[in-house]
N, C-alpha and C positions, 0 to 999 in steps of 0.2 A: 504494499499500500504506499503510495507516494506521500510525501510530506505536504502539509498545507502551506499555502501562500496566497498572496494577493489581497483582495478587498474581502474582509471577513465581518459579517454583521453579527454583533452581540444581540441576539434576537429577543424581542419582548415576549411575554408569556401571556396569553389570554386566560382570564379567570371569570368564572360565573358568580353569581350572587352568594353562593355557598362556599366560595373560596377554593372550588376545584378547577382544575386545568381543563380548558375546552379543547378536546382532541381535534375536531375538524378544523377549527380556526388555527391551531398551533401548526397542523400539517399544511393548511393552505397558505399561511404566511411564509413558512420556510420554503415551500415550493415557489412562491412569488419571489422571495429574496434571490433564489438561485436562478431565476428566469428574468422576469421584467424588472426585478429590483436591482439587478446588475451585479450581484455579489458572486464572488468565487467560492465562498463557504460560509457556513453558519456556525457560531458558537452558540449552543443551546444552554440555557439555564446558567447564565453568568450573573453578574451584578445587575445588569439591565434586565435580565430575565428573573430577577427577584428570587433567585434560587435559595438563599438562606431563610426566605419566608415560607418556604414549602417544607412539608415533612419528607423524610427519607422515602416513604411509600409513594408520595406524589412524585417526587423527583424520578424514581424508578419507573413509574407509570409513564411519565412524559417521555422518558428515554425510549421506552418500549413502543410508544405511539410512533415516534420517528423511525425506529428501526423496522416496524412493520408496515411503513407507509409506502414502500417502494421507491423512495427517494434515494439518491446516491449517497451511501453512508461514507464514501471516500471524501465527501465534501462537508462532513460534519465533525465538530469537536463539542465536548460537553463539560460543563463544570462539575468537578467531583470532589471539591474540597469541602471540609466539614471540621468543626471543632473536635469532635470525637473521631479518633483514628479509626475506630471500627466502622463508622458511617462513611468516612473517606475511602477506606479499603473496599467496602461494599459497592460503592458508586463506581470506583475505578475498575473493579472486576466487572461490573455490569457494562461499563462502557466498552470494554474489550469483548465481552461475550456478545453484545448486541451489534458489533460491527462498526462502532465509531472510530474515525481515524485518529482522533486525539482525545485525551483526558486532560482537563485544565485544573491544576491543583493549587488552591490558595493555601497559604500557610496556616497552621493552627492559630486562631485568632482571638482566644479569650484571654489566656495569660500573656501579659505584656512583659517586655524585658527579658525575654528568654534568650539564651545564648545561641550563637551560630551552630555549636555542636548540637544543641537540642533541635534546631530546625532541620539540620542534615539528618539527624537520627530519625525524625518523624517522616520526612519524605522518603528516606531509604526503606523504612518499614512498610510504607504503602507500596513502593516499587517492588520490594521483595515479596510482599504478600499477594499483590495483584498478579505477578508472573505474566505480564502483558505479552501477548502473542501477536496481535494485529494493531492495537492502538498504540500510539506513541504518547509519552508524557510531555506536557507543557506546564510550566510554572507560572503562577499568576501573581505578579507583584503589584499590590494595590495598598500600600501602607497607610494611606489616608482613611481607608475603611477597615482594613484588617488590624491595623495597629502593630503589625508584625511584618517586616520586610523580608524579601529574599536578597540579602546582600550579594554582590557580585562574587565574593569569595565562596559563598555557599553554592551559588549556581555552578561555579567552576569545579568545585569538589564533587558535586553531584553528576556533573556532566562527564568528568574524568572517569568516574566509577561506572557510569551507565551510558556509555557512548551510543549504544544501539536503541536506548529507550528513551532518554531525555533528548527531545529534539527542539525545544524552544521555550520562549518566555513571552508572555504578554505583559507589556509594561504600561499600567494605568496610572503610574504615579504622577504624570504631568511633567516629570523632570527628564527632559530629552538628554541631558548629559549621562544619565543612567543608561538609557538605550544605546547611545553612541559608544560609551565605554564597553558595554556588554558586547556589542557586535565587534568591537576592535579586539577585545581579548579572547572572544569565543567565536571565531568566524564560521564554525561548523554548527552553530546554534541559530535557529530562526528567531529573530528579534522582531516583535510586533508592537510598536507604539499604539497608543489608543486614539490617535487623532489622524484624520484624513489630511491634515496640514502637513504631515511628514512624508506624504507620498512623493512629492516632487523632489525630495532629497533622498529617497530610498536607495538609489543606486550609489550615491556618494557615500552614504553611512553604512551600507550593507544590511539594510532592513528588508524582511521578507514580506512586507506589506503593512496593513494595519488591522486591528480588531477593534471595531468602534460601535458604540451605541447608535450614533446618528446615521450610520449607513443603513439602518431601517428605513430612512427617509431619502437620503441623498446617494445611495449606492451606485446609480447609473452614472452620476457625475464623478464620484470617486473611482469608479472603473475606468472612466475616460481619462482621468488623471494618472492612474496606474499604468494603463496600456500605452500612454502617450508621453511618458517621462521624457523631459528634455525638449519638448515641442511647445510652441505658443498655444496650440489647442489644449495640450495637457495642463499647461499652466492656468489657462482660463477655467478649465473644468475644475481644477483643484481650488481655485479661488471661489468659484461658486459653491463648491461642496462645503468649504470652510465657512463661508458666509451663512449657509444653513446651519451648520453646527454651532456657530456663534450665537445665532438667534435662539436655537433650542436651548443653549446653555444659559440664557438669561432667566430661565425658569428652573424649577426643580427638574432634573434631567429626565428621570424615568418617566414621570408623569407627562412631561412634555412630548417625549418620544411616542408614548402610547396615544396621546391625543393626535399627534400628527399621522400615526398609523391609522387611527380611526377615520381620518379624513381621506387618506389614500385608499382604504378599503370601503369607504362610505358605510361604516359600521360602528355605531356608538358603544357597542359592547367592549371594544378595545380600551375604553377610557377607565375601566375598573382596574383597581390595583389590590394587591394582597396586603393586609395590615402588616406593618405599621404605616406604609406609604398610603397617600391619599391622592385623589385626582386633582387636577387644576381647579382653581376657583373660577367662577364665571368671568370675572374681570381678567384673569390671567389667560383663560381660553380665547376670549375675545381679542386680546392683544396679540397672542400668538397666531391666531387665524388671519389677522390683518397683516402680519409681517411675512408669513410664509409664501403667499402667492407671488410676491415680487421677487422672490429668490429662486423660484423653480422654473 
């Protein structure tokens, strides 16, 4: 199974009034992302997908929905991180068994100030216990949410020990210097910043693409920027994609992306979020809707 690259959407997750994941809408949105949505791949159940707000059972069910959908599993990664190592191990094993190309592992996020050795030990226990045969492991660096980073030294140690398993890092820290240094020190590891704005410099810095929340909305523009790196057309597409991202980022990001997706699919169902997140206020929604058409 080939490694993931290019424009990867951190997919939103549709939930009904009882807090359950809507199977058909999830499959339909992922299919749209890989087709008309312009994305090379989908990251299921990440931060944008509200993964940590769902139970282990719900996450496994959603993974099964996609695995059974007939969609190309070579184009899917899935978030498998959890505070409890047993849950992370169960999710990572399931990702492999269900045919996902990648499992995205956030660090253990409850206890803060843990040592680099402890982070390495946690990730290595997941790697060893999962015994991945098809899926590759990707590390998820998002310290502003997790409170626990993946220091570059940790990534380096894990990559050296697991060269055929650990294939990349998603960097959602917003600190581009981390991505640049990681790509410089570990050129065999795929580095994915979280913003479409990095696509224009992907070749220069050795990035493998981006994994972004806002490519749920601007994926076609991001794809043009990715495929046309170094051209005026690519630069213009990247600027338009980034403008949409910046507009969405003026609001709580996950609610804003879900609201925009509801406009794309003409389906208000998408505006619902899993607690503790809440939908946009009427004023926020009105402002967002007024801003988006001028950018698309």
